[in-house]
N, CA, C and O of each residue as an XYZ file, in Angstrom:
396
protein
N      87.132    -97.939   -126.056
C      88.362    -98.957   -124.785
C      87.402   -100.633   -124.494
O      86.280   -101.130   -124.585
N      88.277   -100.825   -124.252
C      87.572   -102.408   -124.119
C      87.328   -102.041   -122.619
O      87.596   -100.886   -122.288
N      86.821   -102.950   -121.631
C      86.293   -102.765   -120.426
C      87.783   -103.332   -119.296
O      88.259   -103.037   -118.200
N      88.019   -104.195   -120.316
C      89.745   -104.708   -119.442
C      91.020   -103.286   -119.265
O      91.881   -103.015   -118.429
N      90.616   -102.757   -120.339
C      92.648   -101.865   -120.422
C      91.582   -100.709   -119.741
O      92.211    -99.672   -119.531
N      89.738   -100.568   -119.225
C      89.528    -99.207   -119.295
C      89.842   -100.031   -117.373
O      90.301    -99.045   -116.795
N      89.817   -100.971   -116.505
C      90.061   -101.136   -115.425
C      91.617   -101.516   -114.799
O      91.882   -101.665   -113.606
N      92.625   -101.636   -116.026
C      93.738   -101.656   -116.451
C      93.745   -100.137   -116.069
O      93.945    -99.766   -114.912
N      93.476    -99.144   -117.284
C      93.468    -97.664   -116.781
C      93.333    -97.095   -115.361
O      94.203    -96.345   -114.919
N      91.922    -97.548   -114.415
C      91.930    -97.292   -113.327
C      92.880    -97.995   -112.300
O      93.495    -97.176   -111.616
N      93.053    -98.820   -112.124
C      94.610    -99.133   -111.682
C      95.201    -98.639   -112.049
O      94.451    -97.666   -112.125
N      96.659    -98.068   -112.738
C      97.218    -97.897   -113.004
C      97.147    -96.092   -112.733
O      98.154    -95.384   -112.771
N      96.063    -95.691   -112.525
C      95.536    -93.639   -111.840
C      95.538    -94.603   -111.065
O      96.674    -95.076   -111.068
N      94.792    -95.225   -110.313
C      94.492    -94.623   -108.577
C      95.782    -94.911   -108.001
O      96.108    -93.855   -107.459
N      96.904    -95.955   -107.778
C      97.747    -95.975   -108.010
C      98.863    -94.432   -107.645
O      99.129    -93.754   -106.652
N      99.297    -94.448   -109.306
C     100.009    -92.988   -109.595
C      99.310    -92.108   -108.771
O     100.037    -91.175   -108.429
N      97.778    -92.021   -108.159
C      97.244    -90.343   -108.051
C      97.017    -91.035   -106.220
O      95.813    -91.003   -105.965
N      97.262    -91.202   -105.863
C      96.886    -91.749   -104.512
C      96.087    -92.335   -103.325
O      96.133    -92.575   -102.118
N      94.971    -92.447   -104.954
C      93.667    -92.693   -104.056
C      92.255    -93.538   -105.371
O      92.024    -94.014   -106.482
N      91.941    -93.301   -104.532
C      90.507    -93.868   -105.525
C      89.805    -92.646   -105.889
O      89.264    -92.738   -106.990
N      89.598    -91.171   -105.109
C      88.963    -90.253   -105.454
C      89.530    -89.324   -106.452
O      88.830    -88.826   -107.333
N      90.708    -89.103   -106.331
C      92.135    -88.509   -107.279
C      92.881    -89.608   -107.953
O      94.110    -89.675   -107.946
N      92.208    -90.344   -108.451
C      92.605    -91.637   -109.794
C      90.666    -91.209   -109.910
O      90.683    -90.237   -110.665
N      89.802    -91.361   -109.696
C      88.717    -91.255   -110.567
C      88.327    -88.949   -111.634
O      87.749    -88.469   -112.610
N      89.427    -88.370   -110.089
C      89.328    -86.879   -110.602
C      90.160    -86.556   -111.999
O      89.934    -85.702   -112.856
N      91.558    -87.888   -111.883
C      92.406    -87.217   -112.920
C      91.690    -88.417   -114.205
O      91.894    -87.902   -115.305
N      91.023    -89.656   -114.354
C      90.042    -90.181   -115.311
C      89.076    -89.329   -115.972
O      88.768    -89.290   -117.163
N      88.533    -88.465   -114.718
C      87.220    -87.561   -115.313
C      85.544    -88.583   -114.961
O      84.363    -88.295   -115.157
N      86.120    -89.623   -114.467
C      84.899    -90.691   -113.746
C      84.892    -90.867   -112.682
O      85.835    -91.312   -112.028
N      83.523    -90.467   -112.165
C      83.087    -90.712   -111.019
C      83.876    -91.841   -109.858
O      83.958    -93.047   -110.092
N      84.403    -91.209   -108.632
C      84.367    -92.721   -108.204
C      84.032    -93.843   -107.458
O      84.589    -94.457   -106.548
N      82.919    -93.970   -108.105
C      81.857    -94.849   -107.873
C      82.512    -95.581   -109.164
O      82.934    -96.635   -108.687
N      82.762    -95.577   -110.293
C      82.406    -95.939   -111.633
C      84.285    -96.979   -111.258
O      84.433    -98.178   -111.495
N      85.599    -95.877   -110.558
C      86.719    -96.438   -110.939
C      85.990    -97.504   -109.782
O      85.623    -98.528   -110.358
N      85.701    -97.524   -108.365
C      85.408    -98.675   -107.866
C      84.762    -99.700   -108.614
O      85.443   -100.724   -108.580
N      84.127    -99.779   -109.015
C      82.718   -100.893   -109.714
C      84.835   -101.577   -110.600
O      85.255   -102.689   -110.279
N      85.616   -100.727   -111.488
C      86.146   -100.911   -112.710
C      87.006   -102.656   -111.435
O      86.901   -103.880   -111.504
N      87.566   -101.917   -110.718
C      88.812   -102.288   -109.530
C      88.098   -103.788   -109.029
O      88.631   -104.885   -108.861
N      86.712   -103.366   -108.873
C      86.091   -104.675   -107.879
C      86.114   -105.620   -108.766
O      86.372   -106.805   -108.554
N      85.709   -104.863   -110.295
C      85.165   -105.875   -111.345
C      86.453   -106.661   -111.755
O      86.391   -107.588   -112.562
N      87.038   -106.460   -111.464
C      88.462   -106.454   -112.229
C      89.448   -107.837   -110.867
O      89.922   -108.942   -111.133
N      89.398   -107.092   -109.516
C      89.454   -108.293   -107.942
C      88.812   -110.009   -108.969
O      89.332   -111.038   -109.400
N      87.193   -109.272   -108.914
C      86.202   -110.398   -109.333
C      86.959   -111.612   -110.034
O      87.301   -112.756   -109.735
N      87.048   -110.657   -111.248
C      87.980   -110.958   -112.455
C      89.105   -112.317   -112.181
O      89.113   -113.463   -112.630
N      89.750   -111.800   -111.508
C      90.967   -112.023   -110.984
C      91.221   -113.117   -109.610
O      92.176   -113.559   -108.971
N      89.849   -113.219   -109.617
C      90.138   -113.943   -107.745
C      91.061   -113.783   -107.064
O      91.631   -114.684   -106.449
N      91.528   -111.970   -107.056
C      92.614   -112.084   -106.015
C      92.010   -110.509   -105.349
O      91.304   -109.709   -105.962
N      92.398   -110.403   -104.287
C      92.394   -108.499   -103.617
C      93.283   -107.785   -104.616
O      94.284   -108.430   -104.929
N      93.144   -106.622   -105.172
C      95.000   -105.474   -105.317
C      94.498   -105.001   -104.337
O      94.693   -105.902   -103.520
N      94.056   -104.333   -103.892
C      94.276   -102.968   -103.137
C      94.048   -103.533   -101.757
O      93.416   -104.589   -101.745
N      94.423   -103.061   -100.617
C      94.567   -103.043    -99.062
C      93.328   -101.726    -98.648
O      93.289   -100.532    -98.945
N      92.833   -102.202    -98.213
C      92.326   -101.005    -98.152
C      91.580   -100.127    -96.861
O      90.727   -100.887    -96.402
N      91.572    -99.036    -96.222
C      91.050    -98.698    -94.829
C      90.257    -96.937    -95.550
O      90.239    -96.409    -96.662
N      89.737    -96.583    -94.224
C      89.498    -95.860    -94.734
C      90.091    -94.481    -94.851
O      89.576    -93.473    -95.336
N      91.297    -94.643    -94.301
C      92.293    -93.693    -94.901
C      93.232    -93.972    -95.988
O      92.972    -93.319    -96.999
N      93.811    -94.413    -96.043
C      94.465    -95.125    -97.353
C      94.534    -96.479    -97.485
O      94.628    -97.321    -96.592
N      94.460    -96.683    -99.111
C      95.376    -98.078    -99.222
C      96.475    -98.203    -99.931
O      97.158    -97.212   -100.192
N      96.944    -99.952   -100.519
C      97.771   -100.054   -100.654
C      97.788   -101.273   -101.129
O      96.968   -102.018   -100.593
N      98.664   -101.894   -102.232
C      99.202   -102.653   -103.514
C      98.969   -104.223   -102.347
O      99.736   -104.537   -101.437
N      98.143   -104.703   -102.618
C      98.460   -106.361   -101.984
C      99.496   -106.698   -103.538
O      99.359   -106.144   -104.629
N     100.821   -108.102   -103.039
C     101.280   -108.251   -103.450
C     100.066   -109.049   -105.215
O      99.953   -108.655   -106.376
N      99.808   -109.552   -104.883
C      98.800   -109.779   -106.871
C      98.661   -108.258   -107.362
O      98.900   -107.901   -108.516
N      98.088   -107.102   -105.943
C      98.086   -106.030   -107.531
C      99.609   -105.391   -107.432
O      99.664   -104.451   -108.226
N     100.755   -105.553   -106.799
C     101.411   -105.148   -107.449
C     102.639   -105.766   -108.370
O     103.726   -105.262   -108.652
N     102.142   -106.877   -108.686
C     102.129   -107.908   -110.123
C     101.711   -107.373   -111.408
O     102.324   -107.229   -112.466
N     100.231   -107.051   -110.974
C      98.946   -106.562   -112.015
C      99.615   -105.360   -112.458
O     100.003   -105.149   -113.607
N      99.735   -104.502   -111.352
C     100.645   -102.935   -111.713
C     101.270   -102.734   -112.564
O     101.235   -102.025   -113.569
N     102.264   -103.820   -111.862
C     103.990   -103.530   -113.181
C     103.256   -104.276   -115.264
O     103.685   -103.990   -116.381
N     102.221   -105.116   -114.882
C     102.012   -105.676   -116.003
C     101.369   -104.373   -116.830
O     101.791   -103.826   -117.848
N     100.376   -104.124   -116.143
C      99.937   -102.645   -116.615
C     100.392   -101.492   -116.979
O     100.004   -100.932   -118.005
N     100.976   -101.166   -116.445
C     101.722   -100.338   -116.932
C     102.402   -100.598   -118.041
O     102.238    -99.901   -119.043
N     103.411   -101.819   -118.011
C     103.855   -101.770   -119.606
C     102.579   -102.624   -121.100
O     102.929   -102.845   -122.259
N     101.331   -102.878   -120.567
C     101.052   -102.409   -121.587
C      99.860   -101.735   -121.609
O      98.927   -102.244   -122.231
N      99.768   -101.081   -121.259
C      99.383    -99.452   -121.483
C     100.185    -98.694   -122.112
O      99.903    -98.085   -123.143
N     101.335    -98.674   -121.487
C     102.933    -97.951   -122.804
C     102.668    -98.632   -123.614
O     102.571    -98.064   -124.702
N     102.402   -100.148   -123.619
C     102.833   -100.318   -126.020
C     102.047    -99.943   -126.240
O     102.225    -99.168   -127.179
N     100.701    -99.992   -125.823
C      99.030   -100.033   -126.292
C      99.094    -98.324   -127.004
O      98.754    -98.054   -128.156
N      99.688    -97.196   -125.839
C      99.661    -96.050   -126.414
C     101.245    -94.977   -127.275
O     101.397    -93.843   -127.730
N     102.226    -96.412   -127.050
C     103.080    -95.817   -128.142
C     102.594    -96.285   -129.778
O     102.803    -95.618   -130.791
N     101.715    -97.963   -129.683
C     101.075    -97.840   -130.806
C      99.865    -97.334   -131.400
O      99.483    -97.755   -132.493
N      99.173    -96.367   -130.684
C      98.216    -95.714   -131.047
C      98.999    -94.331   -131.621
O      98.782    -93.864   -132.740
N      99.890    -93.799   -130.705
C     100.610    -92.756   -131.441
C     101.251    -92.697   -132.371
O     101.635    -91.677   -132.942
N     101.547    -94.329   -132.780
C     102.507    -94.197   -134.229
C     101.410    -94.677   -135.502
O     101.727    -94.843   -136.679
N     100.201    -94.826   -134.972
C      98.933    -94.509   -135.688
C      98.574    -92.967   -135.688
O      98.096    -92.608   -136.764
N      98.696    -91.939   -134.703
C      98.461    -91.196   -135.360
C      96.935    -90.851   -134.897
O      96.093    -90.020   -135.236
N      97.043    -92.401   -133.516
C      95.743    -92.018   -132.895
C      95.988    -91.597   -131.312
O      96.504    -92.166   -130.349
N      95.391    -90.381   -131.517
C      95.639    -89.526   -129.638
C      94.888    -89.819   -128.765
O      95.212    -89.564   -127.605
N      93.582    -90.482   -129.070
C      92.962    -91.159   -128.183
C      93.924    -91.289   -126.834
O      93.859    -90.611   -125.808
N      94.384    -91.833   -126.997
C      95.194    -92.354   -125.304
C      96.270    -91.463   -125.527
O      95.918    -90.880   -126.553
N      97.478    -90.955   -125.158
C      98.548    -91.010   -125.292
C      99.680    -91.599   -124.111
O      99.278    -91.682   -122.951
N     100.760    -91.907   -124.359
C     102.078    -92.179   -123.681
C     101.861    -90.623   -121.875
O     102.208    -91.158   -120.822
N     101.516    -89.503   -121.739
C     101.872    -89.026   -120.625
C     101.199    -89.012   -119.996
O     101.201    -88.352   -118.957
N      99.700    -90.306   -120.689
C      98.669    -90.048   -119.222
C      98.319    -91.166   -118.563
O      97.198    -91.578   -118.264
N      99.957    -91.859   -118.260
C      99.616    -93.178   -117.865
C     101.458    -92.252   -117.139
O     102.411    -91.906   -117.836
N     101.275    -92.090   -115.161
C     102.212    -91.956   -114.595
C     102.690    -92.904   -113.647
O     101.997    -93.738   -113.064
N     103.862    -92.736   -113.532
C     104.333    -93.627   -112.155
C     104.538    -92.814   -111.187
O     104.670    -91.592   -111.118
N     104.548    -93.863   -110.267
C     104.863    -93.277   -108.935
C     105.136    -94.335   -107.394
O     104.557    -95.259   -106.823
N     106.232    -93.606   -107.237
C     106.972    -94.548   -105.750
C     106.173    -94.911   -105.254
O     106.683    -95.521   -104.314
N     104.594    -95.051   -105.137
C     103.910    -95.177   -103.804
C     103.122    -96.676   -104.219
O     102.390    -97.235   -103.402
């Protein structure tokens, strides 16, 4: 999986799980790796994706817009992979949240 897909997956998972620690646990990687992926994505885009405090995170307007596009992109990719019989990334790994 490309670095950009991994970053988008990290973004979607952090949002769906409600935080960096829970997102990292869901992805099976270190919290620092998730933070790095999000930070690198923010650097590439030149925009903050989250407003962070010590107690919570909240998507910025830019973060919300990217999150919507990332969910759609990852769902399309999962559908395409499933049609080809590739079980590496399944649609049920994408979680939606009202947060």
